[in-house]
C-alpha positions as CSV (number, residue, x, y, z in Angstrom):
1,M,34.6,25.8,25.2
2,S,31.3,24.3,26.5
3,W,30.8,20.5,26.0
4,S,27.2,20.5,27.1
5,G,25.9,20.9,23.5
6,P,27.7,18.0,22.0
7,L,27.0,15.7,25.0
8,L,23.2,16.5,24.7
9,L,23.3,15.9,20.9
10,A,25.3,12.5,21.4
11,P,22.3,10.4,22.1
12,F,20.3,11.7,19.0
13,V,23.3,11.2,16.8
14,L,23.8,7.7,18.0
15,A,20.1,7.0,17.5
16,L,20.4,8.2,13.9
17,V,23.4,6.1,13.1
18,V,21.7,2.9,14.6
19,L,18.6,3.7,12.4
20,A,20.6,4.5,9.3
21,L,22.2,1.0,9.3
22,P,20.1,-2.1,8.5
23,F,19.2,-4.9,10.9
24,H,19.2,-8.5,9.7
25,G,17.3,-11.3,11.5
26,G,17.1,-15.0,11.1
27,V,15.1,-17.7,12.9
28,R,15.1,-21.4,12.6
29,G,12.9,-23.7,14.7
30,R,10.0,-26.0,15.2
31,V,6.8,-26.4,17.3
32,V,5.8,-30.0,18.3
33,E,2.9,-30.6,20.8
34,G,3.1,-26.9,22.0
35,E,6.9,-27.1,22.6
36,L,9.0,-24.5,20.8
37,T,12.6,-25.0,20.1
38,G,14.9,-23.0,17.8
39,V,17.6,-20.5,17.2
40,V,17.3,-16.7,16.8
41,Q,19.9,-14.4,15.3
42,I,20.1,-10.7,15.0
43,A,22.8,-8.7,13.3
44,W,23.3,-4.9,13.0
45,A,25.5,-3.0,10.5
46,F,26.0,-5.9,8.2
47,G,27.2,-8.2,11.0
48,L,29.4,-5.7,12.8
49,L,27.4,-6.5,16.0
50,S,25.2,-9.6,16.3
51,A,23.5,-11.7,18.9
52,E,22.4,-15.4,18.9
53,L,19.9,-17.1,21.2
54,E,19.5,-20.9,21.4
55,G,17.8,-22.5,24.3
56,D,19.6,-21.5,27.4
57,L,22.5,-19.9,25.8
58,A,23.1,-16.5,24.2
59,W,26.1,-15.1,22.4
60,L,27.2,-11.6,21.6
61,R,29.6,-11.3,18.5
62,V,31.5,-8.2,17.3
63,A,32.8,-8.5,13.7
64,G,32.2,-12.1,13.8
65,L,34.2,-12.8,16.9
66,R,32.3,-14.4,19.8
67,L,33.0,-12.2,22.8
68,V,30.3,-12.8,25.4
69,R,28.3,-15.9,26.3
70,L,25.4,-15.8,28.6
71,R,23.5,-18.6,30.3
72,R,20.1,-18.3,31.9
73,G,20.0,-19.1,35.6
74,R,19.8,-22.6,36.8
75,G,17.8,-21.9,39.9
76,R,14.8,-23.8,38.2
77,P,14.8,-26.9,36.1
78,R,15.1,-26.1,32.4
79,R,11.8,-26.3,30.6
80,R,10.9,-25.7,27.0
81,D,9.0,-22.7,26.1
82,R,5.4,-23.8,25.7
83,L,3.0,-22.0,23.6
84,P,-0.5,-21.1,25.1
85,R,-3.1,-23.3,23.8
86,E,-5.6,-20.6,23.7
87,G,-3.2,-18.2,21.9
88,A,-4.0,-19.4,18.4
89,G,-7.8,-19.2,19.0
90,R,-7.5,-15.5,20.0
91,A,-5.4,-14.7,16.9
92,V,-7.9,-16.5,14.7
93,A,-10.8,-14.7,16.3
94,K,-9.2,-11.3,15.8
95,A,-8.5,-12.3,12.1
96,R,-12.2,-13.2,11.7
97,S,-13.3,-9.9,13.2
98,G,-11.5,-8.1,10.5
99,A,-12.5,-10.2,7.6
100,R,-14.3,-7.4,5.8
101,S,-11.0,-5.6,5.4
102,M,-8.9,-8.7,4.6
103,G,-8.3,-7.8,1.1
104,T,-6.9,-4.4,2.0
105,L,-4.9,-5.9,4.8
106,L,-3.3,-8.5,2.6
107,R,-2.3,-5.9,0.1
108,L,-0.7,-3.9,3.0
109,A,1.1,-6.9,4.4
110,A,2.5,-7.8,0.8
111,R,3.8,-4.2,0.4
112,L,5.4,-4.2,3.7
113,A,6.9,-7.7,3.3
114,R,8.7,-6.4,0.2
115,T,10.4,-3.8,2.5
116,L,11.4,-6.6,4.8
117,H,13.0,-8.5,2.1
118,L,11.5,-11.6,3.8
119,R,12.5,-15.2,3.0
120,L,10.4,-17.8,4.9
121,W,9.6,-21.4,4.5
122,L,7.2,-23.4,6.6
123,R,6.3,-27.1,6.8
124,G,3.8,-28.9,9.0
125,R,0.2,-29.4,10.1
126,V,-2.2,-26.9,11.9
127,G,-5.7,-27.2,13.1
128,T,-7.8,-25.5,15.8
129,G,-10.4,-28.3,16.6
130,D,-13.3,-25.9,15.7
131,P,-14.7,-25.9,12.1
132,G,-15.3,-22.2,11.9
133,D,-11.9,-21.3,13.4
134,T,-10.2,-23.9,11.2
135,A,-11.9,-22.4,8.0
136,A,-10.5,-18.9,9.1
137,L,-7.0,-20.5,9.7
138,A,-7.2,-22.2,6.3
139,G,-7.8,-18.7,4.7
140,L,-4.8,-17.3,6.6
141,V,-2.6,-20.2,5.3
142,R,-3.7,-19.5,1.7
143,A,-3.1,-15.7,2.1
144,A,0.4,-16.4,3.6
145,R,1.3,-18.4,0.5
146,E,0.6,-15.3,-1.6
147,L,3.2,-13.0,0.4
148,P,6.5,-12.4,-1.6
149,G,9.2,-14.6,-0.2
150,V,7.0,-17.1,1.7
151,D,7.0,-20.8,0.9
152,A,4.4,-22.3,3.2
153,E,3.4,-26.0,2.8
154,L,1.1,-26.3,5.7
155,E,-1.6,-29.0,5.9
156,V,-4.8,-27.9,7.7
157,D,-6.3,-30.5,9.9
158,W,-10.1,-30.1,10.0
159,L,-10.8,-32.4,12.8
160,D,-8.2,-32.0,15.6
161,E,-6.4,-29.3,17.4
162,V,-2.8,-29.5,16.3
163,L,0.3,-27.3,15.9
164,E,3.2,-29.1,14.4
165,V,5.4,-26.7,12.3
166,E,9.0,-26.2,11.5
167,G,10.5,-23.5,9.5
168,E,13.3,-21.0,8.7
169,G,13.3,-17.5,7.8
170,S,15.3,-14.3,7.4
171,A,14.5,-10.5,7.0
172,R,16.2,-7.3,6.7
173,V,14.8,-4.1,8.3
174,W,16.0,-0.7,7.2
175,A,14.2,1.8,9.2
176,P,14.1,4.7,6.6
177,E,12.6,2.4,4.0
178,L,10.1,0.9,6.4
179,L,8.9,4.1,7.8
180,A,8.6,5.7,4.3
181,V,6.5,2.9,2.9
182,A,4.4,2.6,6.0
183,G,3.7,6.3,6.1
184,L,2.6,6.3,2.4
185,L,0.3,3.4,3.0
186,L,-1.3,4.8,6.0
187,A,-1.9,8.1,4.2
188,R,-4.8,6.4,2.5
189,R,-8.1,6.4,4.4
190,E,-9.1,2.9,3.5
191,N,-5.8,1.5,4.7
192,R,-6.1,3.2,8.0
193,A,-9.7,1.9,8.4
194,A,-8.6,-1.7,7.7
195,V,-5.8,-1.4,10.3
196,W,-8.1,0.0,12.9
197,A,-10.6,-2.6,12.3
198,L,-8.0,-5.3,12.9
199,M,-6.8,-3.6,16.1
200,R,-10.3,-3.3,17.7
């Protein structure tokens, strides 16, 4: 009896099993003066396998039992993750370039957000230091408040460049549901055009 066939099929069967069971994710953190701190949790198969990352430490759990703890190397002094100052400006500029398709993109985002079962709350103050970019950022904040599951109480600073935000969120990703909805949305020409305009 040849075992080559089952051995060749095993990776595909494993991939199907992984995709057939949902992933859960959670994040809790804050950004103050460009310094990011927080905790990230990812779980698969309703918590059968999960991982947690906080600062220099990471844990791997199986069925809720903590089995492995990893620590980042100490060869260099620990430093907090710092967000690039120009990153927000690039994101806002890209958003402004796709402003004509914003209505369509917001509808797409709202529909996809429902498949993620998103729960997110944000508090803080944001600003770019540039009136035009800040106006675009204010539009994005207003749009975020309309997404299902999002509670965003963000104050827009129209004078200074500032990013002081704290928040907490969770989501569930089930690949068959996400792929089916994304496929149906992208089947429409206007949706594809809006996504392409944002990516350019």
